[in-house]
C-alpha positions as CSV (number, residue, x, y, z in Angstrom):
1,M,150.3,81.1,-112.5
2,F,152.3,78.5,-114.4
3,V,155.5,79.4,-112.7
4,A,153.9,79.2,-109.3
5,L,152.5,75.8,-110.1
6,A,156.0,74.6,-111.4
7,L,157.6,75.8,-108.1
8,L,154.9,74.0,-106.0
9,A,155.4,70.9,-108.0
10,T,159.2,71.1,-107.3
11,A,158.7,71.7,-103.7
12,L,156.2,68.8,-103.0
13,P,158.7,65.9,-103.4
14,A,161.2,67.8,-101.2
15,L,158.4,68.3,-98.5
16,A,157.5,64.6,-98.8
17,W,161.2,63.5,-98.5
18,S,161.6,65.8,-95.5
19,N,158.6,64.2,-93.7
20,S,159.9,60.7,-94.6
21,S,163.3,61.7,-93.2
22,Q,161.8,62.9,-90.0
23,Y,159.5,59.9,-89.8
24,L,162.4,57.4,-90.3
25,S,164.6,59.2,-87.7
26,G,161.7,59.1,-85.1
27,L,160.9,55.5,-85.9
28,G,164.5,54.3,-85.6
29,Q,164.9,55.9,-82.2
30,A,161.5,54.6,-81.0
31,L,162.4,51.0,-81.9
32,Q,165.9,51.4,-80.2
33,D,164.0,52.7,-77.1
34,A,161.9,49.6,-77.2
35,G,165.0,47.3,-77.2
36,L,164.9,46.5,-80.8
37,T,168.3,48.1,-81.4
38,T,169.3,46.1,-84.4
39,L,166.2,46.9,-86.4
40,G,166.2,50.5,-85.1
41,S,169.7,51.2,-86.1
42,Q,169.3,49.5,-89.6
43,T,166.1,51.4,-90.6
44,S,168.3,54.3,-92.0
45,R,169.3,51.8,-94.7
46,L,166.0,52.1,-96.3
47,N,167.3,55.4,-97.8
48,N,169.7,53.4,-99.7
49,S,167.4,51.6,-102.2
50,I,164.5,52.6,-104.4
51,L,162.4,50.0,-102.6
52,G,163.3,51.4,-99.2
53,R,162.5,55.0,-100.2
54,A,159.2,54.1,-101.7
55,L,158.4,52.3,-98.4
56,L,159.1,55.3,-96.3
57,A,156.8,57.4,-98.5
58,K,154.0,54.9,-97.7
59,L,154.7,54.8,-94.0
60,V,154.2,58.4,-93.5
61,L,150.5,57.9,-94.5
62,G,148.0,55.6,-93.0
63,N,148.2,52.8,-90.3
64,Y,150.4,49.8,-90.6
65,T,151.3,46.7,-88.5
66,L,155.0,45.9,-88.2
67,F,156.4,42.5,-87.2
68,A,159.6,43.5,-85.7
69,P,162.4,40.9,-85.3
70,D,164.4,41.2,-82.2
71,N,168.1,41.5,-81.9
72,E,168.7,37.8,-81.5
73,A,166.5,37.1,-84.5
74,F,168.6,39.2,-86.8
75,A,171.8,37.6,-85.4
76,N,170.5,34.0,-86.0
77,A,168.8,34.7,-89.4
78,T,169.8,32.1,-92.1
79,N,170.6,35.0,-94.4
80,S,172.2,37.3,-91.8
81,S,175.2,38.2,-93.9
82,S,173.1,39.0,-97.0
83,L,170.7,41.1,-94.9
84,S,173.6,43.1,-93.5
85,N,175.2,43.9,-97.0
86,D,172.4,44.0,-99.5
87,D,170.3,47.0,-99.1
88,N,167.7,45.8,-101.6
89,L,167.2,42.5,-99.9
90,F,166.9,44.3,-96.6
91,A,164.2,46.5,-98.1
92,L,162.3,43.5,-99.5
93,T,162.5,41.7,-96.0
94,I,161.1,44.8,-94.2
95,L,158.4,45.2,-96.8
96,Y,157.3,41.6,-96.0
97,H,157.2,42.4,-92.2
98,I,154.7,45.3,-92.6
99,V,150.9,44.7,-93.1
100,S,148.5,47.3,-94.2
101,G,146.1,48.4,-91.6
102,N,146.1,48.4,-87.7
103,F,145.5,44.9,-86.6
104,S,145.3,45.9,-82.8
105,A,142.7,43.8,-81.0
106,N,142.2,46.9,-78.5
107,N,143.1,50.6,-78.3
108,G,145.7,52.2,-76.2
109,T,149.3,51.7,-75.5
110,N,148.7,48.1,-74.2
111,A,147.6,47.0,-77.6
112,T,147.6,43.3,-78.5
113,L,147.7,41.8,-82.1
114,E,144.4,40.6,-83.5
115,A,144.6,36.8,-84.0
116,E,142.1,34.1,-84.7
117,T,142.3,31.0,-82.6
118,Y,143.7,27.8,-84.2
119,P,142.8,26.2,-86.5
120,N,141.5,29.5,-87.8
121,V,144.0,32.0,-89.0
122,T,144.4,35.8,-89.5
123,I,145.8,36.9,-92.8
124,G,147.2,40.3,-93.6
125,R,148.2,41.8,-96.8
126,T,151.8,43.0,-96.7
127,L,153.6,45.8,-98.4
128,L,155.7,43.3,-100.6
129,D,154.6,43.3,-104.1
130,D,158.0,43.4,-106.0
131,P,157.6,41.2,-109.0
132,S,161.1,39.6,-108.4
133,V,159.6,37.8,-105.4
134,V,155.8,38.0,-105.7
135,Q,153.7,36.8,-108.6
136,L,150.1,36.9,-107.5
137,E,147.0,37.8,-109.5
138,G,146.1,41.4,-110.2
139,N,149.6,42.6,-108.9
140,K,148.5,41.8,-105.4
141,S,151.0,41.9,-102.6
142,Q,152.1,38.8,-100.6
143,V,150.3,38.0,-97.3
144,L,151.3,36.9,-93.8
145,V,149.5,34.2,-91.9
146,W,149.2,33.9,-88.2
147,S,147.1,32.2,-85.4
148,N,146.7,32.2,-81.7
149,I,147.8,28.6,-80.7
150,D,147.4,27.8,-76.9
151,G,147.6,31.5,-76.0
152,Q,150.7,32.1,-78.2
153,I,150.5,33.9,-81.6
154,E,152.5,31.9,-84.1
155,M,153.5,32.9,-87.6
156,Y,152.9,30.4,-90.3
157,N,155.2,29.3,-93.3
158,Q,158.6,29.5,-91.4
159,P,161.2,26.8,-91.1
160,T,161.5,27.4,-87.3
161,S,158.8,28.6,-84.8
162,V,158.3,32.3,-84.9
163,S,156.0,33.9,-82.3
164,V,154.8,37.3,-81.2
165,Q,156.5,38.2,-77.9
166,N,154.6,41.6,-77.3
167,S,152.9,44.4,-79.0
168,T,152.9,48.2,-78.6
169,L,151.8,51.3,-80.5
170,V,154.6,53.5,-82.0
171,E,153.4,56.5,-84.0
172,N,151.1,55.0,-86.6
173,L,152.5,51.4,-86.2
174,L,151.3,48.5,-84.3
175,V,154.8,47.0,-83.5
176,N,154.9,43.3,-82.7
177,R,158.2,42.0,-81.5
178,I,158.9,38.7,-83.1
179,N,161.7,36.1,-82.3
180,G,162.6,35.4,-86.0
181,V,163.2,37.0,-89.3
182,L,160.3,36.1,-91.7
183,L,161.3,34.4,-94.8
184,I,159.6,35.5,-98.1
185,P,157.6,32.6,-99.6
186,P,159.6,30.7,-102.3
187,N,158.6,29.0,-105.5
188,V,156.4,25.9,-105.6
189,S,159.2,23.3,-105.9
190,D,160.9,24.7,-102.8
191,V,157.5,24.7,-100.8
192,L,156.8,21.0,-101.8
193,A,160.2,20.1,-100.5
194,A,159.8,22.1,-97.2
195,Q,156.4,20.4,-96.6
196,N,157.7,17.0,-97.5
197,L,155.2,16.6,-100.3
198,T,157.7,14.4,-102.1
199,Y,155.1,12.0,-103.8
200,L,153.2,15.0,-105.2
201,A,156.5,16.6,-106.4
202,G,157.3,13.4,-108.2
203,I,153.9,13.4,-110.0
204,L,154.4,17.1,-111.0
205,D,157.9,16.3,-112.2
206,S,156.8,13.4,-114.4
207,T,153.7,15.0,-115.8
208,T,154.5,17.1,-118.9
209,V,152.6,19.8,-120.9
210,T,153.2,21.6,-124.2
211,S,154.4,25.1,-123.6
212,S,153.4,28.0,-125.8
213,N,156.7,27.7,-127.8
214,G,155.9,24.1,-128.6
215,T,158.4,22.4,-126.3
216,N,157.6,20.0,-123.4
217,E,157.9,21.1,-119.7
218,T,157.0,19.6,-116.5
219,I,154.2,20.9,-114.4
220,T,156.8,21.8,-111.8
221,D,158.6,23.9,-114.3
222,L,155.4,25.6,-115.2
223,L,154.5,26.4,-111.7
224,D,157.9,27.7,-110.9
225,G,158.0,29.9,-114.1
226,D,157.0,33.4,-114.6
227,S,153.7,32.8,-116.6
228,V,151.5,31.7,-113.5
229,Y,149.9,34.5,-111.6
230,G,147.8,33.2,-108.7
231,F,146.5,29.7,-108.1
232,T,145.1,27.6,-105.3
233,F,146.4,24.0,-105.1
234,F,144.6,21.4,-102.9
235,A,147.6,19.2,-102.4
236,P,147.5,15.6,-101.2
237,D,150.2,14.6,-98.7
238,N,152.4,11.6,-99.0
239,A,150.0,9.4,-96.9
240,A,147.1,10.3,-99.2
241,I,149.0,9.2,-102.3
242,E,150.2,6.1,-100.6
243,L,146.7,5.2,-99.7
244,E,145.5,5.2,-103.3
245,G,148.4,2.8,-104.1
246,S,148.4,1.0,-107.6
247,S,145.2,2.5,-108.7
248,L,146.6,6.1,-108.7
249,T,149.8,4.8,-110.2
250,S,147.9,3.3,-113.1
251,V,146.1,6.7,-113.8
252,T,149.1,8.9,-113.3
253,S,151.2,6.8,-115.7
254,N,149.0,8.1,-118.5
255,N,150.1,11.8,-119.0
256,T,146.6,13.0,-120.1
257,A,144.9,11.4,-117.2
258,S,147.4,12.7,-114.9
259,L,146.9,16.2,-116.1
260,T,143.1,15.7,-115.7
261,I,143.4,14.8,-112.1
262,L,145.9,17.5,-111.3
263,S,143.7,20.1,-112.9
264,N,140.9,19.0,-110.5
265,H,143.0,19.8,-107.6
266,I,143.6,23.4,-108.7
267,V,141.7,26.6,-109.0
268,N,143.3,28.8,-111.6
269,G,144.3,32.5,-111.5
270,T,143.2,33.2,-107.9
271,T,144.7,32.7,-104.5
272,I,142.1,31.6,-102.1
273,Y,143.0,31.6,-98.4
274,S,141.4,29.5,-95.8
275,P,139.1,32.2,-94.3
276,S,137.3,32.2,-97.7
277,I,137.2,28.5,-98.3
278,T,134.6,27.8,-95.5
279,A,132.4,30.7,-96.7
280,S,132.3,29.5,-100.4
281,E,129.7,27.0,-101.3
282,N,131.5,25.9,-104.5
283,L,134.3,26.7,-106.8
284,T,135.3,25.6,-110.3
285,S,138.5,23.7,-110.8
286,A,141.0,24.2,-113.7
287,G,139.3,21.2,-115.2
288,G,135.9,22.9,-115.1
289,E,134.7,20.5,-112.4
290,P,132.8,21.7,-109.3
291,L,134.7,21.8,-105.9
292,T,132.3,21.9,-103.0
293,F,133.1,22.3,-99.2
294,T,131.5,20.7,-96.2
295,T,132.4,21.2,-92.6
296,N,131.8,19.1,-89.6
297,S,133.4,18.3,-86.1
298,S,136.3,16.6,-88.1
299,G,137.2,19.7,-90.1
300,V,136.7,21.1,-93.6
301,F,136.3,18.8,-96.6
302,V,136.7,19.4,-100.2
303,N,134.7,17.3,-102.6
304,S,135.1,16.6,-106.4
305,G,133.5,14.0,-108.7
306,G,132.5,11.7,-105.8
307,S,135.8,12.0,-104.0
308,S,136.2,13.8,-100.7
309,A,139.3,14.8,-98.7
310,R,139.9,16.6,-95.5
311,I,142.0,19.8,-95.4
312,I,144.7,19.0,-92.8
313,K,146.9,22.0,-93.2
314,T,145.9,25.4,-94.7
315,D,147.6,28.5,-96.2
316,I,151.0,27.1,-97.3
317,L,152.2,30.2,-99.2
318,C,154.4,30.3,-102.3
319,K,155.6,33.1,-104.6
320,N,152.6,32.9,-106.9
321,G,149.7,31.1,-105.0
322,V,148.7,29.1,-102.0
323,L,148.5,25.3,-101.1
324,H,146.1,23.6,-98.8
325,M,147.1,20.0,-97.8
326,L,144.7,17.1,-98.2
327,D,144.5,13.7,-96.6
328,R,143.2,12.0,-99.7
329,V,143.5,12.3,-103.5
330,L,140.5,13.6,-105.3
331,I,140.2,11.0,-108.0
332,N,138.1,12.9,-110.6
333,T,138.9,12.1,-114.3
334,E,136.1,14.2,-115.8
335,T,136.4,17.6,-117.4
336,N,133.9,20.3,-118.3
337,P,135.1,22.7,-120.9
338,E,131.9,24.8,-120.9
339,A,132.2,25.5,-117.1
340,A,135.8,26.3,-117.4
341,S,135.1,28.8,-120.2
342,S,132.0,30.3,-118.3
343,A,134.3,30.7,-115.3
344,Y,136.9,32.6,-117.4
345,I,134.3,35.2,-118.5
346,R,133.1,35.9,-115.0
347,I,136.6,36.2,-113.6
348,R,137.5,38.9,-116.0
349,H,134.7,41.1,-114.4
350,F,135.7,40.2,-111.0
351,I,139.4,41.1,-111.4
352,A,138.5,44.4,-113.0
353,A,136.4,45.3,-110.0
354,S,138.9,44.2,-107.4
355,S,141.5,46.2,-105.4
356,T,145.1,45.2,-104.6
357,T,144.8,47.0,-101.3
358,E,143.3,45.5,-98.1
359,T,143.7,47.1,-94.7
360,G,142.0,44.4,-92.7
361,P,142.0,40.5,-92.4
362,V,142.1,39.0,-95.8
363,G,139.0,36.9,-96.8
364,T,136.8,38.3,-94.0
365,P,133.6,40.4,-94.4
366,T,135.3,43.0,-92.2
367,A,138.3,43.5,-94.5
368,S,138.5,47.0,-95.9
369,S,139.8,47.6,-99.4
370,N,139.6,50.2,-102.2
371,G,137.5,47.8,-104.3
372,S,135.0,44.9,-104.1
373,E,137.4,42.3,-102.7
374,G,136.1,40.1,-99.9
375,V,134.4,36.9,-99.3
376,L,132.6,35.4,-102.2
377,T,129.8,32.9,-101.8
378,G,127.5,30.7,-104.0
379,N,127.4,31.3,-107.6
380,S,129.6,34.4,-107.5
381,A,132.4,32.3,-105.9
382,Q,132.0,29.6,-108.6
383,G,132.6,32.2,-111.3
384,A,134.7,34.7,-109.8
385,L,137.2,32.3,-108.0
386,A,137.5,30.0,-111.0
387,G,140.1,31.1,-113.1
388,V,142.4,33.6,-114.8
389,T,144.4,36.6,-114.1
390,D,144.2,40.1,-115.4
391,N,146.9,39.5,-117.9
392,M,145.5,36.1,-118.8
393,N,148.8,34.3,-118.0
394,I,147.3,31.5,-116.1
395,M,147.9,28.0,-114.8
396,F,148.2,25.3,-117.3
397,A,148.1,27.6,-120.3
398,A,150.5,25.1,-121.8
399,L,147.8,22.5,-122.1
400,L,147.3,23.6,-125.7
401,G,147.5,20.4,-127.7
402,V,146.8,18.2,-124.7
403,M,143.2,19.2,-123.7
404,G,142.7,22.3,-125.7
405,W,142.2,25.8,-124.8
406,A,138.5,25.7,-124.3
407,L,138.9,23.4,-121.3
408,L,140.5,26.1,-119.3
409,G,138.9,29.1,-120.9
410,I,142.3,30.6,-121.9
411,V,143.1,33.7,-123.9
412,L,146.7,34.8,-124.1
413,V,147.8,38.4,-124.8
């Protein structure tokens, strides 16, 4: 019996590899037949890296949605040379172009991609979870964001316009031809520069915290570092900061006051995308203050400490979180250590019950997952979306000695 089991265990990897190889060959040919000759001919390179081989093993099972760059997209990619020569980068890039689940809006060969109409968005969880480029809470993979804008499905978070040209079903894949190679979300400082949030970047650069080793570092360095896993930043744009003028300058010139205001623009340890924001009655900021949301004909507003701001741009992705742009600054100089601590306790239970896998639109009641992840409302949102990650490496951990650990409900391991 033992010998038989040993032989079976030896044979199973070979069988899986054989299936992966056959699948890869068929997929490559199908993509080439569809006119995606560059992508189709390059898929064999997935065998050349550990990441690529792991991807192939996944693709054999389940349904997925592929965003397939056309030939011109590969030729014009900003990192075209690197993509052509670096098998690991190629695998990382392909992982970011594949979403778990079938996002087809209808059945049959004339499939179309499911997409909410702007200003709403559809968000899919990709297969990209490599820690070298993704640093989200609970080891979650990175997401893609898209929306139907005037009848055209547009991809978010790209330096140039990338749109879906057509969709078709190939084996277990919904293949969506796109006219650009999607770039993996970068770190926070690069996102701020790309979004022209120069005034906010300046405040983050000039506000310092005490790190765990006793040295001072800027908030920018903290956010760009390797200790922050998941956050949501309600980020005022340049016009919002200009509008506050000297009153904001006088506050932010004081480091402690600046930290307080910044902490009340941030939700720690969890990445909250726009489909969940409108469903949530309230959240708790990193400063322990309530963040409430209202909606009217002008849009969605976030409120804190008597200040209110309209969300003018959503779902700006970065390596370890998400930004939503505001038209005003939330001037809230209050903190609530007890609320932050209570939120910390509840988020522990939420993360333990959550899944890293979603096979439907993120943040909607219809999303399918292997855990309890989904839209949170009311008191559950206030607690569960408030604040820390499963390994307790969270935003503003370095505030020790400035505001104290209790303010943020922090425990380090």
